[in-house]
C-alpha positions as CSV (number, residue, x, y, z in Angstrom):
1,M,-32.5,-22.5,20.7
2,S,-29.0,-23.3,21.2
3,R,-27.0,-21.7,20.0
4,K,-23.5,-21.3,18.0
5,P,-20.8,-20.7,19.5
6,V,-18.5,-18.1,17.0
7,S,-16.5,-19.4,14.7
8,D,-12.9,-19.7,15.6
9,N,-11.6,-17.6,13.1
10,P,-14.1,-14.5,13.2
11,G,-13.6,-11.6,10.8
12,M,-10.1,-12.8,9.4
13,T,-7.3,-11.8,7.5
14,G,-4.7,-12.5,7.0
15,N,-2.7,-15.0,10.8
16,T,-5.2,-12.7,12.5
17,N,-7.9,-14.3,14.9
18,V,-10.3,-11.8,16.7
19,I,-11.4,-13.9,19.2
20,D,-7.6,-14.7,20.3
21,W,-7.7,-11.0,20.0
22,L,-10.1,-10.6,22.8
23,L,-8.7,-13.3,24.3
24,D,-5.3,-11.8,24.5
25,A,-6.3,-9.1,27.6
26,D,-7.9,-8.0,30.3
27,P,-10.5,-9.5,33.0
28,A,-13.3,-7.3,32.4
29,I,-12.8,-7.9,28.5
30,R,-12.0,-11.8,29.1
31,W,-14.6,-13.0,30.9
32,Q,-17.3,-11.4,28.4
33,V,-16.2,-13.0,25.4
34,M,-15.8,-16.3,27.5
35,H,-19.4,-15.3,28.8
36,D,-21.1,-13.3,25.0
37,L,-18.9,-15.6,22.3
38,T,-17.6,-18.6,23.3
39,D,-19.8,-20.2,25.6
40,A,-16.8,-21.4,27.9
41,P,-18.4,-23.7,31.2
42,P,-19.9,-21.6,34.1
43,D,-17.1,-22.4,36.1
44,A,-14.4,-20.7,34.1
45,V,-17.3,-17.8,33.1
46,A,-16.9,-17.5,36.9
47,A,-13.3,-18.0,38.4
48,E,-11.8,-15.1,35.3
49,R,-15.0,-12.6,36.4
50,A,-13.7,-12.8,39.5
51,R,-10.4,-11.4,38.5
52,V,-11.5,-8.1,37.8
53,A,-11.5,-6.5,41.2
54,T,-7.5,-8.1,41.6
55,E,-6.2,-7.3,38.2
56,G,-6.7,-4.9,35.4
57,W,-8.7,-1.8,34.8
58,G,-11.0,-3.1,37.3
59,A,-7.9,-3.2,40.1
60,Q,-7.5,0.3,39.0
61,L,-10.4,1.3,39.7
62,L,-11.1,0.7,43.2
63,A,-7.6,1.4,44.3
64,A,-7.6,4.9,42.7
65,Q,-11.0,5.7,45.0
66,S,-10.6,7.7,48.6
67,P,-11.5,6.3,51.8
68,D,-14.6,9.1,51.2
69,G,-16.3,7.4,48.9
70,H,-14.4,9.6,45.8
71,W,-12.1,9.5,43.2
72,G,-10.2,12.7,42.2
73,S,-12.7,15.5,41.1
74,D,-12.6,19.5,42.7
75,P,-15.9,19.4,44.5
76,S,-17.2,23.0,42.9
77,A,-17.0,21.8,39.4
78,W,-19.5,20.5,36.7
79,V,-18.2,17.7,35.1
80,G,-15.3,16.5,36.5
81,S,-17.7,17.2,40.3
82,A,-17.0,13.9,42.5
83,E,-20.8,12.7,42.6
84,W,-20.4,12.8,38.0
85,T,-17.1,11.2,38.8
86,C,-17.8,8.4,41.3
87,L,-21.5,7.8,38.2
88,L,-19.0,7.8,35.7
89,N,-16.6,4.8,37.4
90,L,-18.9,3.1,39.4
91,M,-20.9,2.8,35.1
92,W,-17.1,2.0,33.8
93,L,-16.7,-0.9,37.0
94,R,-20.8,-2.4,35.8
95,D,-19.0,-2.4,32.8
96,M,-16.1,-5.0,33.3
97,G,-19.1,-6.5,35.0
98,L,-17.6,-6.1,38.9
99,D,-19.2,-8.9,40.7
100,P,-21.6,-6.2,43.5
101,S,-21.5,-9.5,45.8
102,S,-17.6,-9.1,45.5
103,P,-16.2,-7.7,48.6
104,E,-14.0,-4.9,46.8
105,A,-17.4,-4.3,45.4
106,R,-19.5,-3.6,49.1
107,R,-16.8,-1.2,50.2
108,A,-16.5,0.9,46.7
109,V,-20.2,0.8,46.3
110,G,-20.6,1.1,50.1
111,L,-18.3,4.5,51.0
112,V,-20.5,5.9,48.0
113,R,-23.7,5.1,49.4
114,D,-22.7,6.3,52.4
115,N,-20.6,9.9,51.5
116,V,-21.4,11.3,47.9
117,T,-24.2,13.0,47.6
118,W,-25.8,15.3,44.4
119,H,-24.0,18.8,46.2
120,W,-26.2,20.7,42.8
121,W,-29.8,19.7,44.2
122,D,-30.6,19.7,47.3
123,D,-27.3,17.3,49.0
124,N,-29.5,14.5,47.8
125,L,-26.9,10.8,47.9
126,F,-26.2,9.7,45.7
127,F,-28.4,6.9,44.8
128,V,-31.8,8.6,45.8
129,G,-30.6,10.5,42.6
130,E,-30.6,14.0,41.2
131,V,-33.4,15.8,38.6
132,E,-33.1,14.8,35.1
133,P,-33.7,11.7,33.8
134,C,-30.7,10.9,31.5
135,I,-28.8,11.0,35.2
136,N,-31.0,9.6,37.2
137,G,-31.3,6.5,34.5
138,R,-27.7,5.1,35.5
139,V,-28.3,5.6,39.1
140,L,-31.2,3.5,38.9
141,A,-29.3,1.0,36.9
142,L,-26.5,1.1,38.7
143,G,-28.4,0.6,42.3
144,A,-30.0,-2.3,41.4
145,Y,-26.9,-3.5,40.0
146,F,-25.4,-2.9,43.1
147,G,-27.9,-4.0,45.0
148,E,-28.4,-0.4,47.0
149,A,-32.1,1.3,46.5
150,A,-33.1,3.9,45.9
151,P,-36.2,4.8,47.1
152,G,-38.4,7.2,45.0
153,L,-36.2,7.1,41.8
154,V,-38.3,4.5,40.1
155,E,-42.0,6.1,40.8
156,R,-40.0,9.5,39.9
157,L,-38.8,7.9,36.2
158,L,-42.3,7.1,35.0
159,G,-44.3,9.9,35.8
160,E,-41.3,11.7,33.1
161,Q,-42.3,9.5,30.0
162,M,-43.4,11.2,28.3
163,A,-46.4,11.8,25.2
164,D,-44.5,10.6,22.2
165,D,-43.4,7.4,25.3
166,G,-39.4,8.4,25.8
167,W,-37.7,10.8,28.0
168,N,-35.5,13.8,27.7
169,C,-33.9,16.0,30.0
170,E,-35.0,19.0,29.0
171,Q,-38.0,18.8,29.9
172,E,-38.4,21.0,32.1
173,N,-36.6,23.7,30.4
174,G,-40.6,22.5,28.2
175,S,-39.3,20.0,25.9
176,T,-42.4,18.0,24.6
177,R,-40.2,15.3,22.8
178,G,-38.2,12.8,23.9
179,S,-34.4,12.0,24.0
180,F,-32.5,9.4,22.1
181,H,-28.9,10.2,25.0
182,S,-32.1,10.2,27.9
183,T,-34.3,7.1,26.5
184,I,-31.2,5.3,26.0
185,N,-30.2,5.6,29.7
186,V,-32.9,4.9,31.4
187,L,-34.1,2.5,29.5
188,E,-31.5,0.5,31.1
189,G,-32.3,1.5,34.5
190,L,-35.4,0.0,34.1
191,L,-34.6,-3.5,32.6
192,E,-31.7,-3.9,35.7
193,H,-33.8,-2.2,38.0
194,E,-36.6,-5.2,36.7
195,R,-33.9,-8.2,37.0
196,T,-34.7,-7.2,41.0
197,G,-38.0,-8.0,40.4
198,G,-39.7,-4.7,39.3
199,S,-43.4,-4.3,38.8
200,A,-45.6,-5.0,35.9
201,E,-45.8,-1.2,35.9
202,V,-42.2,-1.0,35.4
203,R,-41.9,-3.5,32.3
204,A,-45.0,-1.7,30.4
205,A,-43.3,2.0,30.7
206,R,-39.8,0.2,30.0
207,L,-42.3,-1.2,26.5
208,R,-43.4,1.6,25.2
209,G,-40.0,3.1,25.7
210,Q,-38.2,0.7,24.0
211,E,-41.0,1.0,20.4
212,Y,-39.5,4.7,20.8
213,L,-36.5,4.0,19.5
214,L,-37.9,0.9,17.3
215,E,-40.4,3.1,15.9
216,R,-37.7,5.4,14.2
217,R,-35.3,1.9,13.8
218,L,-33.0,3.2,15.7
219,L,-32.0,6.5,13.8
220,H,-34.3,8.2,11.9
221,R,-37.3,11.7,13.1
222,L,-41.1,10.2,13.2
223,S,-41.8,12.8,11.8
224,S,-39.6,12.8,8.6
225,G,-37.2,9.5,8.2
226,E,-33.7,11.9,8.5
227,I,-31.4,10.8,10.3
228,I,-31.2,12.3,13.6
229,E,-27.5,13.0,14.7
230,P,-25.3,11.2,12.2
231,A,-23.4,9.9,15.1
232,F,-25.7,8.2,15.9
233,S,-23.8,5.1,13.7
234,R,-21.2,6.3,15.1
235,L,-19.0,3.1,17.5
236,S,-18.2,4.6,20.9
237,F,-17.0,3.6,24.4
238,P,-18.3,4.6,27.3
239,T,-21.3,5.5,26.2
240,G,-22.0,8.3,29.1
241,Y,-25.0,9.6,27.6
242,H,-24.6,9.1,24.9
243,Y,-26.5,7.5,22.6
244,D,-26.0,5.5,19.5
245,V,-27.2,2.6,17.4
246,L,-23.8,-0.1,18.7
247,R,-25.4,1.3,22.6
248,A,-29.4,0.8,21.5
249,L,-28.3,-2.8,20.0
250,D,-26.7,-4.3,23.0
251,Y,-28.9,-3.1,25.4
252,L,-32.5,-5.2,22.9
253,R,-30.0,-7.5,22.9
254,D,-29.6,-7.8,26.5
255,A,-33.5,-7.2,26.8
256,E,-34.0,-10.4,24.2
257,F,-35.5,-8.5,22.1
258,Q,-36.8,-10.8,18.9
259,P,-34.6,-8.9,16.3
260,D,-37.4,-7.6,13.5
261,E,-37.1,-6.0,11.0
262,R,-37.1,-2.3,12.9
263,I,-33.2,-3.1,13.3
264,A,-31.8,-4.3,10.3
265,E,-31.4,-1.2,9.2
266,A,-29.4,-0.1,12.8
267,I,-27.6,-3.8,12.1
268,E,-25.9,-3.3,8.3
269,V,-24.6,-0.2,10.2
270,V,-22.4,-1.9,13.3
271,R,-21.2,-4.1,10.5
272,R,-19.6,-2.3,8.1
273,R,-17.8,-0.6,11.0
274,R,-16.6,-3.8,10.4
275,G,-12.7,-3.4,9.2
276,E,-10.6,-5.2,7.4
277,D,-8.3,-7.4,10.3
278,G,-12.6,-7.7,11.4
279,R,-12.5,-5.6,14.3
280,W,-14.2,-2.7,15.4
281,P,-12.2,1.3,15.7
282,L,-12.8,3.4,18.4
283,E,-15.3,6.4,17.1
284,N,-16.6,9.7,18.5
285,P,-14.5,9.3,21.6
286,H,-16.5,11.5,24.6
287,S,-14.5,14.5,26.4
288,D,-16.4,13.4,29.6
289,Q,-15.0,10.0,30.1
290,L,-12.3,8.9,32.5
291,D,-9.0,7.5,30.2
292,L,-8.4,4.5,32.1
293,E,-4.6,3.8,30.0
294,M,-6.6,0.4,28.1
295,D,-4.9,0.9,25.0
296,E,-7.7,2.2,23.3
297,A,-8.2,4.9,20.6
298,E,-9.7,6.9,18.4
299,G,-9.5,5.2,15.1
300,K,-7.7,2.4,16.5
301,P,-9.7,-0.8,16.7
302,S,-10.8,-1.2,19.7
303,R,-11.8,-4.4,22.2
304,W,-15.0,-3.4,23.6
305,N,-16.8,-2.3,20.3
306,T,-15.2,-5.2,19.0
307,L,-16.8,-7.2,21.4
308,R,-20.0,-5.6,22.0
309,A,-20.9,-5.3,18.2
310,L,-19.4,-8.5,17.9
311,R,-22.5,-10.0,20.7
312,V,-25.0,-7.8,19.1
313,L,-24.0,-9.4,15.7
314,R,-24.0,-12.7,17.3
315,W,-27.7,-12.7,18.7
316,Y,-29.3,-11.8,15.4
317,E,-27.4,-13.6,13.0
318,A,-29.6,-16.3,15.8
319,S,-33.0,-15.5,15.7
320,R,-32.8,-15.3,12.1
321,E,-31.7,-19.1,12.8
322,A,-34.2,-20.0,14.9
């Protein structure tokens, strides 16, 4: 099935052209717009993606890494600790689409691999992971994306899948139910791992976890039908640990899920968050995320959210036209 490119003038208000606005941005945004929204030629997309390592936000983030692999942090802290800032920064580089085979990526990831440990958890090496599935899901995603082995991490996550097919960081503290937050982190990690040749067992576990979200229509308690958290309908980025419907929908798009009626409500939530100028605002920013001075602020139009929302809507609408 061929996909229609996004209109040249999506969400027009006056003379505002959303695609032009997105393209007038950092290479991290531009290459994804070219790939996901305008179907630019592959060589043009690759050339733009290569600039992430040498220009703009990606280059700034890479340059801020210290020779011992860390980014500025207090090694005795929790939020702000060396391993935590490494996790957040590597997730940023993955979100930007830094080419994992580039020399800049290999150097940065190698420094983390060889020097950064989870000092709160027996000084495990960074890509070995620690004890919470909400963190280990992201470590697995990073290890798979950047080509770093994570011995035992997949098996640990599979063993921690709960009876309702979700995951929860509070399982060791007695929780018996999955958490949307933990589950989406693990699902993203398992999906990235599958791309490296993951087993049928991994895929089956991921699909069960995916059904955990879909059965709840990405928003609701299974027991009562109530919306679990109002914040799930607010669109943040970067997401960090946190769940929201746009993050879930973008995961489903990436996983090539065939949309059905269970995601219709979440799609409408995303549609409703769009401003009159055709852009989506940044909502519910998380205090533990790092500020790269991307000119994004709460309540103002967000290129990251607009990019992600448009590609989700394109995926959904293409499925209905098929």
